[in-house]
N, C-alpha and C positions, 0 to 999 in steps of 0.2 A: 463082416457083417456084423457080428457078435459087437466089436467094439463100437460100430455105430450106435447100437443100442442102448450099450452101458455108458456113453458120452450123453447120449439124449436123456437117458433116466438120471443121471447125475444133474444135468442142467435144470430140468424141470423140478426135481427136487430141491434144488437150491433157490430156485424163485419160489418155490411155495414156501420154504422157509423164511424167505426176507418179508414177503407179504405177511404171513401170518406173524411174525416178528413185529414188521410196523404197525399192522392193526393193532396188536396187543399192546404196542406202546402208546398207539393214539387212544385206546380204550384207558389206559392208564392215567392219560393226560385229562381226556374227559372227566374221568370219575374224581380225579384230582381237584380241577376247577371247580367241579358240582361241589364236592367236600369243603372248602375252602369259602366259596362265596353263598353256603346254604344260609348261613346265619351272618353274614360279614354286612355292615354298617357302613357306608361309605362317611357318613356325618361324625363318627366317632373315633378321636385320635387313638393310632394301633399302639398302646402302651399297655403293658401289664399291668402298672401302679398310676392311678390316676394323678398322682402329685409326681411322678417322674415327664421330664422335659423329652419331646423327642427332638433327637437332633436330626438336621438338614444339612447336608454338604452341598455349597454350590460353586460351580464351576464354568468358565464362560471360553468361549474359542471366538476372536474376532477375526471374523471372513473377510469382509469388505467394508471401505467407509464408502457409502454411496453417494451422499450429497452433505456439503455444508452450507446451509443456508444461513450466511454471516447477516443479511436484515433483521431476520428473525431469531437468528442465535438457537438454530435447530442444526443437531447431529443426527443423520439418518444413517443407521449401521444394520449390517448383516451378521448375526451372532448364530451361535450355535452354544443352546444351553444343556447343561450337564448337570441333573440333579439325582444325589443320593443320598436313602435314607433306609431305615430297618422298620418293616411293618412285622408287628408281634403279632399279629393275626394271620399272616399269611407265610406259616412255616410247615413243614411237613417231613415225615423221614421218607428218604429217599427209597430205601428197601421196600415200604410198604406199597410205594407205586411203581414197580419194575425199575427203579435206578432212576427215574425222571429229575435230573437236578435244577432247571429253571422252567420256567412258563413264559408265554407272553401274554398280557392283558392290556385292554384296552385302559386308558384313564379315567373313562368315564363310571367305570365297575370298582373302582378302588377309591379310597384316602389319598388325597394327596396335596401337598402343603400349597397354601395361596399366594406363592410369592410374586411380588410385584415390584413394578420399577417404579419408584417414589417420584423421577423428574421426568415421567412421562407426559409427552404433549399429544399422542394421537387423541383423534376425535372418538375413535369406537376403537374398542379392544376385543379381539378375537381370541377365545379359549384354544389353547395348542390341544385340543382333544383329538385329532387326527393320529397324533402319534403315540404308540403302543409303550409301555413299560416291559422291561424285562424284571423278572422276580425269583431270585436263588430260593434255595430251599432252607436258607438260614433265615429268610424273610427281608434280605438286603433286596433293595429296589433300585433299578437304574432308569432314569428317564432323559434320554437325549431328544432335542428337537430342534430344528432352525426357527428364525424369527427374524422379523425385519424390525429395529427398535427406533424411534423417535423420541429425542432427548432434548429437555434443555441444555444449552452448553454455553456459559459464561463466556465471552469474548474479551481479550485484552488486546486491543488493536494499537497500542502505543508505538510499536514497532514495525507497523504493516508498511512493506510487503514481508519483513524479515520476521513475524510473529510467530510464535510458538504457543499452543494452548492447550491446556489440562479439562479435557470433558470428564465428567462424573456420571458413572452408572451405578446409582444407588440402589440396591435390592434389598427386600425385607417382607415380612408377613406382614399383611394388613389386617388379620384379624386377632392372630396368636402373638402373645407377649412373650416376654423372653424365659419367662415360668413356664409356658406350656411347649414354646417351639424353641430351641437352641439353634439359631442360623450362623455356620461358621462356612469359611472358605477352604475348597480344596487342595490351595495352592498360595504361594505367596504374588504368584503375578499370572496374569491370563495368557490365555494359549493365543499364540501368532504365528505357529508352524504353517498356517494353512492361508495365512493373510494375503490377499489380492493385493499388489502394488497399485497405490493410487495415482495417477498423473498430476494431483494439485498437491497433495499432503504427503507426507514422510513421517510415517508412526517410528516413534523412538523408543515408546515403553508403554507396558500396562502393567501399571503395580495394583494390588490387591489390597484394602486394609478393612478389617472388622471392627465395628464401633458399637457401642452401646450407647443409646438416646433414651433421655426421659423426656417423655411428650406433656402438655399441659393437660391432655385430656384425661392421662391415666396415670396412676402412681407405679406400675409396674414397668420396667424396662425392656426395650425395645431393640432387639440388635438388629444389624443390617452389616450387608457386605457390599462395599464400595469398589468398583473397579474404574481406576482413572486412565483413560484413553489419552497419552501424550503425542500431539501430532506437532509437526512444524511445516510450515508453507513452503512449498518449492516456488522460489521467487522470481524464476526466468521467466514466466510468461510476463509478469507485471513489468519486470526490468525491461524486457524487449518492446513491450507495446505501451508502457507509460511512461516510464521514468529516460529511457534512452533517446526517445522522440522529444521530449520535453527539453532534456540538457540539449540536443542538436537545435532545438529551436531558440532556447536562451541564448546560446552560444552566436545564433546567425544574430540575434536582435541587439547584440553589443556592437556588431559591425554598422550598426545605423549611424555610429558616430563617426566613422570613417566615409560613410556617403558624404558627395558635396553637398550644400545648402543649394546648389543651384540646381540640383535635379527634382525638387520639391517633391520627394518621398521618405524623407527622414520622419517625420509624425507619421505617415501612413505606414510605415514598418512598423514602427514602434507600438502602434495600437493594433495593427492585424496581431503582433506577437502575443499581446496582453491578452487579446481576445481567444487566442489559440489556447494560451495557459490557463485561462479560466474555464474552456471547454474540458480540456483535461481532469480539472479540479471538480467539474460536475460530475464526470463519467465515474471517477471515484467516489464520490459521495453518493450516487445512487445505490453502489453495493454496500456500503457501509449502513451498519445499525445505527438507528436515530437517538443517540448517546451524547452528552456531554462530560464523560467523565475525563476523557484524554483526547488528545490529538494525534492522529495518527502520522507516523513518520514522513511519510509521502505528503500529506496534507500541510505538514509543516515544509515541505519544501515548495510545494506549489505556491503557498501564502509566502514565502520568502522571494519566490521567483515572480509573484504576481507585486509584491513592494519594489524588487528591483526596476521591474519592467515598467511602472508607474514613475518613479524616479528617475529614469532614463526617459521617458518620454516628455517629463518635465523639464529635465535639462538639456534634452534637445530643441524643445522651443526656446529656452533663454539663450539658446546659441544660435539661433535662429534670429533672434530678435538683435541679437550684437551683430551677426553678419549685415544686416541689411539698416541698422543704426545709423550708418554712415552717409544714407541717403538723404537725410535730414539735415545735414551739416553740423552733426552734433561733434565736438572734437571729444576725443580720449581721454579722460582725467589721465594727469602725470602718475598720480599713485597707481592708475592701474595700468599705466605703461611699465611703472617701475615693477609691477607683478608679476605681469604675463611676460613681458620680453627680457626682463631682468632675472627672473626667477624660473618661472614654469617653462618659458622655452628652454632653458638649459636643461632641464630635467628631462624633455620628451626629445631631446637633440634637434631644436628647430632655431637654433640662436643665429648660424648664418642666414636662413631665409630672412629672419628678421631684421638684421641688419641689413641684408641687402634692400628691404623694402619701406621700412619704418624710419621716422626721424625722433629719435629720444629728446630733442629739447627743441621746441617750436620759436622760431622765428618769428619776432617782434620788430613792427617798424616797416616802412616800405622803400625800397632800392630804385632808384631811375636809372636808366642808360646814362650814358657820360654825353651822348648828342644831344637827348632831350634839355640836360642842364645849358648844353653850349646854346641850343636856339633860343631859350629862356632869356640868357643874358644878353642875346643879341637884339632882342624885340624889346628888351627894358633898356638897352642903351649901355648895357654893363658889359664887362668883359674882364676875366680875371689877369689876362696880360696885356690889356691894352687900354687906352685912356677912354673915358667916359665922353665919347663925342657926340651920342645922339642922344635927344632931348625924349623925354616921356611924352610930349604931346604932338612930336612930329613922326608920326607914323604914315607911311608909305603904305601903297598897296601890296608892295613885298612883304611889309612887316607883318599886315593882316592876314596874309596868305598862309604867313610861318605860323601865325598864330594859330589858325584853324589847323593847320597840319598837326601841331603840337597838343593841340586839344583832342585831337582824333586819335592821335598815338597814346595818350594817356589814359583814354577809355579804353583801347584795345590792350595797353597794358593793365589797366584795371582789369577788365574781363578775363584775360588770361591767367592772371594771379588768383582770381576768384575761383575760376575752372581748375587749376593747378590745385587750390588748396582743399576743394572739394573732392577731386580724384585723390589726395592723398590723404583726406578724411575716410573718404570709403576703405582705401587699402589698408589703413592703419585699425580699421575696427574690424574688416575682414583676416587682418592677421590674428587680431585678438580671437576672434570665433574660432581661427584655424587651430591655435594654439591651445585653446580651452578645451575645444573637441577633442584633440589629439591626449590631452591630459585626463578628459572622461572616459576617452577609450579605453586607457590602459587603467584608470581605477575602477571601472566596473568589471572588465574582464577580470582583475583581480579577486573582488568582491565576488562575482558568479563563481568561480572556480573555488573559491575558499567555504563558501555557503554550500556549494555542491558536496565538495566533499565531507565538510564538517557533519551535514544531516546524513547525508547516504552512506557513511563510514562508521555511523553512530553503532555500537556492539552492543548489543542486546546482552542481559546479563546471563543466559542461557547457553551463549555461542561459545 
């Protein structure tokens, strides 16, 4: 029983000691704050000598890249500010106030530097007064607070979608010059240890540089601390949704030269592909800023593709013209035969087909069957092996009948020769069109592959 009483007394005595100790500490802190702020002026620079400059150290931790508005060239980031300076009016002796080493005060109750983002594009600026400062007995003040920044970022889209950008966050005092406020950086680079990975951008580095600039308004120097956020675009999205479909579509368009002219879809295929590539180019242009400094790499590719498709469609029209040119009984020129049948056909391995269907030398003159000549001799009373026993004016009914038959056969022979000539002419023009079509197929396939590899493998200087 006595042991329980002793334990109960100890517990209550210890609790009373803690309560009185905490109460005393609170009283010391209250008295300290009251003493410090009794004659404190938030508009006065906290220095002992008016000619001294107050040193402010700035640090920045990048938390997240929220958005990159490429059309308006605006970078939206979530950052954590870290400000350090010493207030000569907020110092105390710890032993005079019960060992109080630090206090927490709201920023609206003390002097604070007016650090401003020079390239800020926010419509409204909200003071971060909701976040308190931590003040040490030596007067050292730590002010840490999170915020969202909207800053202008000059984009270089020359190598889009393999582009890399350096976006500056330039901070400095808007009111105090370098004689009154000396702004310096806390480290040589920004803090990226808490950075949240972005699906569209890769953070490569975040260097820091201090600059001293003289502006036209004032003769005094103005120091600033510039954090450079270097980000590189992750190109998988654009490659999968824009570039790869375009390569496939352009590759399909080359097969238009392999499509038979009789199908009637050669020009339609070319025009359809041309319109499709144009739509892709418009999709890219919608997200790009309106600038005339450089043409993006993907824009160059699409323009080259449009040029190739336009030329391809024009060549397809010429091939179709050649294919159906024989319908008007136009002879293939001898020089064209030599170039196409003698040269190009060998290149595209169509020499055998040409030799089986085309005539290199056009036959001249007309050749009649032997029996027609025989009948003509007999009608005229002549024969190469017999004496001339029939006179011209002694025509019998038989001779008249033979003469009519001979006339009909000559007409038939002439029509047959004309039909064969027209058919041969059509065949030759179709062979010319076939060879030219095959040559254009190989030529445009090589051009398409070459242009695609040249443009899409252009290496940016930072890779």
